[in-house]
C-alpha positions as CSV (number, residue, x, y, z in Angstrom):
1,X,0.0,0.0,0.0
2,X,1.1,3.6,-0.6
3,X,-0.7,5.6,2.1
4,X,0.5,8.9,0.7
5,X,-1.2,8.2,-2.7
6,X,-4.7,9.8,-2.9
7,X,-6.7,7.2,-4.8
8,X,-9.5,8.3,-7.0
9,X,-11.2,4.8,-7.2
10,X,-11.1,2.0,-4.7
11,X,-12.4,-1.4,-6.1
12,X,-13.6,-4.1,-3.8
13,X,-13.1,-7.5,-5.5
14,X,-10.3,-8.8,-7.8
15,X,-12.2,-11.1,-10.2
16,X,-12.5,-10.5,-13.9
17,X,-14.9,-7.6,-13.2
18,X,-12.8,-5.8,-10.7
19,X,-9.6,-6.3,-12.5
20,X,-11.2,-5.3,-15.9
21,X,-12.4,-2.1,-14.3
22,X,-9.1,-1.4,-12.7
23,X,-7.3,-1.8,-16.0
24,X,-9.8,0.3,-17.9
25,X,-9.6,3.2,-15.4
26,X,-5.9,3.0,-14.9
27,X,-5.5,3.2,-18.7
28,X,-7.6,6.4,-18.6
29,X,-5.0,7.8,-16.2
30,X,-7.0,7.3,-13.0
31,X,-5.4,6.3,-9.6
32,X,-6.9,3.0,-8.8
33,X,-6.5,0.5,-5.9
34,X,-8.0,-3.0,-5.8
35,X,-8.6,-5.1,-2.7
36,X,-9.1,-8.8,-3.1
37,X,-9.8,-11.0,0.0
38,X,-8.1,-14.1,-1.6
39,X,-6.0,-14.5,-4.7
40,X,-7.2,-12.5,-7.7
41,X,-9.6,-14.3,-9.9
42,X,-10.0,-17.4,-7.7
43,X,-13.8,-17.0,-7.1
44,X,-16.5,-17.3,-9.7
45,X,-14.1,-16.3,-12.4
46,X,-11.8,-19.3,-11.8
47,X,-14.8,-21.7,-11.6
48,X,-16.3,-20.6,-14.9
49,X,-16.0,-22.3,-18.3
50,X,-15.2,-19.3,-20.3
51,X,-18.2,-19.5,-22.7
52,X,-19.2,-16.4,-24.6
53,X,-22.7,-17.5,-25.5
54,X,-25.4,-14.9,-25.5
55,X,-27.3,-16.5,-28.4
56,X,-27.7,-20.0,-26.8
57,X,-28.3,-18.6,-23.3
58,X,-31.0,-16.2,-24.4
59,X,-33.9,-16.2,-21.9
60,X,-37.6,-15.8,-22.7
61,X,-37.8,-12.8,-20.4
62,X,-34.2,-11.6,-20.7
63,X,-34.1,-9.6,-23.9
64,X,-32.2,-6.6,-22.3
65,X,-29.6,-9.0,-21.0
66,X,-29.3,-10.7,-24.4
67,X,-28.7,-7.3,-26.0
68,X,-26.0,-6.5,-23.4
69,X,-24.4,-9.9,-24.0
70,X,-24.4,-9.5,-27.8
71,X,-22.8,-6.1,-27.4
72,X,-20.1,-7.4,-25.1
73,X,-19.4,-10.4,-27.4
74,X,-18.9,-7.9,-30.3
75,X,-16.3,-6.2,-28.1
76,X,-14.5,-9.3,-27.1
77,X,-12.1,-9.6,-30.1
78,X,-10.7,-6.1,-29.7
79,X,-10.7,-6.4,-25.9
80,X,-8.7,-9.7,-26.2
81,X,-6.2,-8.2,-28.6
82,X,-5.7,-5.1,-26.4
83,X,-5.3,-7.2,-23.3
84,X,-2.8,-9.5,-25.0
85,X,-0.8,-6.5,-26.1
86,X,-0.8,-5.0,-22.6
87,X,0.0,-8.2,-20.8
88,X,2.1,-10.1,-23.3
89,X,0.0,-13.2,-22.7
90,X,-2.4,-15.3,-24.9
91,X,-5.9,-15.2,-23.5
92,X,-7.2,-18.1,-25.6
93,X,-10.0,-16.3,-27.5
94,X,-11.6,-18.9,-29.8
95,X,-14.3,-18.3,-32.4
96,X,-15.4,-22.0,-32.8
97,X,-19.2,-22.3,-33.1
98,X,-21.4,-23.8,-30.3
99,X,-23.9,-26.6,-30.6
100,X,-27.0,-27.0,-28.4
101,X,-28.2,-30.6,-28.6
102,X,-31.4,-32.5,-27.6
103,X,-31.2,-36.1,-26.3
104,X,-34.8,-37.2,-26.3
105,X,-38.3,-36.2,-27.5
106,X,-39.0,-33.8,-24.6
107,X,-35.7,-32.0,-25.0
108,X,-36.2,-31.8,-28.7
109,X,-39.6,-30.1,-28.1
110,X,-37.9,-27.6,-25.7
111,X,-35.1,-27.0,-28.2
112,X,-37.7,-26.3,-30.9
113,X,-39.3,-23.6,-28.6
114,X,-35.9,-22.1,-28.0
115,X,-35.1,-22.1,-31.7
116,X,-38.4,-20.4,-32.6
117,X,-37.8,-17.7,-29.9
118,X,-34.2,-17.2,-31.1
119,X,-35.3,-16.7,-34.7
120,X,-38.2,-14.4,-33.7
121,X,-35.6,-12.1,-32.1
122,X,-33.1,-12.3,-34.9
123,X,-30.6,-14.6,-33.3
124,X,-28.2,-16.0,-36.0
125,X,-28.8,-19.8,-35.4
126,X,-29.5,-22.8,-37.6
127,X,-31.5,-26.0,-37.0
128,X,-29.6,-29.3,-37.6
129,X,-30.8,-32.9,-37.7
130,X,-28.8,-35.3,-35.5
131,X,-26.8,-36.5,-38.6
132,X,-26.0,-32.9,-39.6
133,X,-24.9,-32.2,-36.0
134,X,-22.5,-35.2,-36.1
135,X,-21.0,-33.9,-39.3
136,X,-20.0,-30.8,-37.4
137,X,-18.9,-32.7,-34.2
138,X,-18.3,-36.4,-34.9
139,X,-18.0,-37.4,-31.2
140,X,-21.7,-36.6,-30.6
141,X,-23.9,-39.6,-29.7
142,X,-25.6,-41.2,-32.7
143,X,-28.8,-41.1,-30.6
144,X,-29.1,-37.3,-30.6
145,X,-32.1,-36.3,-32.7
146,X,-31.5,-32.6,-33.2
147,X,-29.3,-29.6,-32.5
148,X,-29.1,-25.8,-32.8
149,X,-25.9,-24.5,-34.5
150,X,-24.8,-21.1,-33.2
151,X,-21.8,-19.8,-35.2
152,X,-21.5,-16.6,-33.2
153,X,-21.2,-18.0,-29.7
154,X,-17.5,-18.4,-28.8
155,X,-15.2,-19.0,-25.8
156,X,-12.1,-17.7,-24.1
157,X,-9.6,-19.0,-21.5
158,X,-11.1,-17.2,-18.5
159,X,-8.2,-18.2,-16.2
160,X,-5.7,-16.8,-18.6
161,X,-7.8,-13.6,-19.0
162,X,-7.8,-12.9,-15.3
163,X,-4.0,-13.4,-15.0
164,X,-3.5,-11.1,-18.0
165,X,-5.7,-8.5,-16.4
166,X,-3.6,-8.5,-13.3
167,X,-0.5,-7.9,-15.3
168,X,-2.2,-5.2,-17.5
169,X,-3.8,-3.4,-14.5
170,X,-0.5,-3.2,-12.6
171,X,1.3,-2.2,-15.8
172,X,-1.1,0.7,-16.2
173,X,-0.4,1.9,-12.7
174,X,-3.2,0.3,-10.6
175,X,-2.4,-1.1,-7.1
176,X,-3.7,-4.6,-6.6
177,X,-3.7,-6.1,-3.1
178,X,-4.4,-9.8,-2.7
179,X,-5.3,-11.4,0.6
180,X,-6.7,-8.0,1.8
181,X,-10.3,-8.3,2.9
182,X,-12.5,-5.2,3.1
183,X,-14.7,-5.2,6.2
184,X,-16.9,-2.3,5.4
185,X,-17.6,0.8,3.3
186,X,-17.8,4.3,4.8
187,X,-20.3,6.4,2.9
188,X,-19.6,10.0,1.9
189,X,-20.7,11.6,-1.4
190,X,-17.3,13.4,-1.7
191,X,-14.9,10.9,-0.2
192,X,-16.2,7.4,0.5
193,X,-13.8,5.0,2.0
194,X,-13.1,1.3,2.5
195,X,-11.9,-0.1,5.7
196,X,-9.9,-3.3,5.4
197,X,-9.7,-6.1,8.0
198,X,-6.7,-4.7,9.8
199,X,-8.5,-1.4,10.4
200,X,-6.7,0.6,7.8
201,X,-9.0,3.2,6.1
202,X,-8.5,4.0,2.4
203,X,-10.4,7.0,1.1
204,X,-11.3,7.5,-2.6
205,X,-13.6,9.7,-4.7
206,X,-15.5,6.6,-5.9
207,X,-15.8,3.1,-4.4
208,X,-16.7,0.3,-6.8
209,X,-18.2,-2.9,-5.3
210,X,-17.2,-5.8,-7.6
211,X,-17.0,-8.5,-5.0
212,X,-19.4,-11.1,-6.6
213,X,-21.2,-13.3,-4.0
214,X,-19.4,-11.4,-1.2
215,X,-20.9,-8.1,-2.2
216,X,-23.9,-8.4,0.1
217,X,-21.7,-9.1,3.1
218,X,-19.9,-5.7,3.1
219,X,-20.9,-3.8,6.2
220,X,-21.9,-0.2,5.7
221,X,-24.2,-0.7,2.7
222,X,-27.9,-0.6,3.8
223,X,-29.7,-1.9,1.8
224,X,-27.0,-4.3,0.8
225,X,-26.6,-5.3,-2.9
226,X,-29.2,-8.0,-3.5
227,X,-26.8,-10.7,-4.5
228,X,-26.8,-14.3,-3.5
229,X,-24.6,-17.3,-4.3
230,X,-25.7,-20.1,-6.6
231,X,-23.4,-23.1,-6.2
232,X,-22.0,-24.8,-9.2
233,X,-19.9,-28.0,-9.3
234,X,-17.8,-28.8,-12.4
235,X,-15.0,-31.1,-13.5
236,X,-12.3,-31.4,-16.2
237,X,-11.3,-34.4,-18.3
238,X,-8.1,-34.9,-20.2
239,X,-8.4,-34.6,-24.0
240,X,-6.6,-37.3,-25.9
241,X,-6.1,-36.4,-29.6
242,X,-4.1,-39.6,-30.3
243,X,-7.1,-41.7,-29.4
244,X,-9.5,-39.3,-31.2
245,X,-10.9,-38.0,-27.9
246,X,-10.8,-34.4,-28.8
247,X,-14.0,-32.6,-29.6
248,X,-13.6,-29.2,-31.2
249,X,-16.8,-27.4,-30.4
250,X,-18.6,-26.2,-27.2
251,X,-21.6,-28.6,-26.8
252,X,-24.5,-27.8,-24.5
253,X,-26.9,-30.6,-23.6
254,X,-29.9,-30.7,-21.4
255,X,-27.9,-31.7,-18.3
256,X,-24.3,-30.8,-19.0
257,X,-22.1,-28.6,-21.2
258,X,-18.7,-29.6,-22.7
259,X,-16.0,-27.0,-23.4
260,X,-12.7,-28.1,-24.9
261,X,-9.8,-25.9,-23.9
262,X,-6.5,-25.3,-25.6
263,X,-4.6,-26.5,-22.5
264,X,-5.9,-30.1,-23.2
265,X,-8.8,-30.1,-20.8
266,X,-12.5,-30.7,-21.5
267,X,-14.5,-28.7,-18.9
268,X,-17.8,-30.4,-18.0
269,X,-20.3,-28.3,-16.0
270,X,-22.2,-27.3,-14.1
271,X,-24.7,-28.0,-11.4
272,X,-27.0,-25.2,-10.3
273,X,-27.7,-25.3,-6.5
274,X,-29.5,-22.2,-5.3
275,X,-29.2,-21.6,-1.6
276,X,-26.3,-24.0,-1.0
277,X,-23.5,-22.1,0.6
278,X,-20.9,-24.9,1.1
279,X,-18.0,-25.6,-1.3
280,X,-18.1,-29.4,-1.2
281,X,-17.6,-31.4,-4.3
282,X,-20.3,-34.2,-4.0
283,X,-20.6,-37.6,-5.5
284,X,-24.1,-36.8,-6.6
285,X,-23.1,-33.6,-8.3
286,X,-20.3,-35.3,-10.3
287,X,-22.6,-38.2,-11.1
288,X,-25.2,-35.9,-12.6
289,X,-22.6,-34.1,-14.7
290,X,-21.0,-37.2,-16.0
291,X,-24.3,-38.8,-16.8
292,X,-25.4,-35.7,-18.7
293,X,-22.1,-35.6,-20.6
294,X,-22.0,-39.2,-21.6
295,X,-25.6,-39.0,-22.8
296,X,-24.5,-36.4,-25.5
297,X,-20.9,-37.6,-26.0
298,X,-20.2,-41.3,-25.1
299,X,-16.5,-40.8,-25.6
300,X,-16.4,-38.9,-22.3
301,X,-16.4,-42.3,-20.5
302,X,-12.9,-43.0,-21.8
303,X,-11.3,-39.7,-20.7
304,X,-9.2,-39.2,-17.7
305,X,-10.6,-37.2,-14.8
306,X,-8.1,-34.5,-13.9
307,X,-9.9,-31.8,-11.8
308,X,-13.0,-31.0,-9.9
309,X,-14.1,-27.7,-8.3
310,X,-16.9,-25.6,-6.9
311,X,-17.8,-22.0,-7.5
312,X,-20.7,-19.7,-6.5
313,X,-22.3,-17.6,-9.1
314,X,-23.3,-14.1,-7.9
315,X,-27.0,-13.9,-8.8
316,X,-29.3,-10.9,-8.3
317,X,-33.0,-11.2,-7.8
318,X,-33.7,-11.1,-11.5
319,X,-30.4,-12.8,-12.6
320,X,-29.3,-9.6,-14.4
321,X,-26.2,-7.7,-13.2
322,X,-26.1,-4.6,-11.1
323,X,-24.2,-2.0,-13.1
324,X,-23.8,1.6,-12.2
325,X,-24.6,4.1,-9.4
326,X,-25.9,2.4,-6.3
327,X,-28.4,3.9,-3.7
328,X,-25.3,5.0,-1.7
329,X,-23.4,8.2,-2.3
330,X,-20.1,7.7,-4.0
331,X,-20.6,4.0,-4.5
332,X,-20.9,2.1,-7.8
333,X,-21.9,-1.5,-8.2
334,X,-20.5,-3.9,-10.8
335,X,-21.7,-7.2,-9.4
336,X,-24.5,-9.8,-9.7
337,X,-23.3,-11.1,-13.1
338,X,-24.6,-14.6,-12.4
339,X,-23.5,-16.9,-15.3
340,X,-22.3,-14.1,-17.5
341,X,-19.3,-12.5,-15.8
342,X,-16.8,-13.6,-18.4
343,X,-19.1,-12.7,-21.3
344,X,-19.8,-9.3,-19.9
345,X,-16.2,-8.4,-18.9
346,X,-15.6,-6.0,-21.8
347,X,-18.8,-4.1,-21.7
348,X,-18.7,-3.9,-17.9
349,X,-15.1,-2.6,-17.9
350,X,-15.8,0.0,-20.6
351,X,-19.3,1.1,-19.7
352,X,-19.0,1.1,-15.9
353,X,-15.6,2.7,-16.3
354,X,-17.2,5.5,-18.4
355,X,-19.9,5.8,-15.7
356,X,-17.2,6.3,-13.0
357,X,-15.6,9.0,-15.2
358,X,-19.0,10.8,-15.4
359,X,-19.3,10.7,-11.6
360,X,-15.8,12.1,-11.2
361,X,-16.7,14.9,-13.6
362,X,-19.9,15.6,-11.6
363,X,-22.2,14.6,-14.4
364,X,-25.6,13.0,-13.5
365,X,-26.0,11.4,-16.9
366,X,-26.0,7.6,-17.4
367,X,-25.4,5.8,-20.6
368,X,-28.6,4.2,-22.0
369,X,-26.9,0.8,-22.2
370,X,-26.7,0.7,-18.4
371,X,-30.3,1.7,-17.8
372,X,-31.9,-1.7,-17.6
373,X,-29.2,-2.8,-15.1
374,X,-29.3,0.1,-12.7
375,X,-28.9,-1.1,-9.1
376,X,-31.6,1.4,-8.3
377,X,-34.2,-1.0,-9.7
378,X,-34.1,-2.9,-6.4
379,X,-33.8,0.2,-4.2
380,X,-36.5,1.4,-1.8
381,X,-34.5,4.5,-1.0
382,X,-35.5,7.9,-2.6
């Protein structure tokens, strides 16, 4: 820490969101400090699969979120190139298409409804028969009756991204402190502050809460950000190209998704356990994932199990992120991204970064893109 340095922005949370904002604001010449209670990026970011998939994850009542996801996906290639140039590291951006498959009559009917909704809203997808899907990805089960082909849903190595962001943020002048928990936020319209666990007080002009599932646990914010954790268990298998065990596309089935990574892993995820606070990897969770994976790709049975993990997705009440000015003076939220933290990293960094700039300039204006995700939509304060 540099106590003599007057910080303009203090960011609570060092995942992909907090580090992305730190890099963006430091690049703009702002004096930024980040506090992370653990190692950077080891929460929901580390547990993710790195899918950039707004088209296949479109929800029937989430059109604003879909539009935000599409905008962020469009920014990903330039964001990745800029990050690689700043950090000197490859972040594993891949533009391979995604397949969403059905495995029985009921899931085919559900897939048809999704496809009709996607086409109604201009989503660039194609309907494939089972045979056509296997021409795209030969390792798919011969029993699969149908699939949606999404050429614009891609992926990135999320773990490489967060490490690159750490290098880039520090390179741009941001201070990043790991293993430094923030106990509470002191509210002040002109000079809010964070107080870390050892009692040290760090004032800034703006405090950004980007602490994921821990956002709601920060003292001093009443009402607290309405963010809860949704537990997800996942695992990784070893790809084996010599034996032909190397799928080349992201495949999403009814009960599991499969994401091949450049480092030789096949990520299989993920359970969704709302209200479960523990971090145990359970036999039941792994069984359900493997059963769902084998159903759509039988070759999974022959792959070596190399890793298991648990993460907690930060979900708001409506599963959309909290982006922008909070009910509290001098405090901005960039949290509650649920399943979409990696996808939304560029748009969050750039648009919330611009919002912080407007606050520092004394402007009350907010960009229209942030409007549907304003934290004030949940506030009972004036």
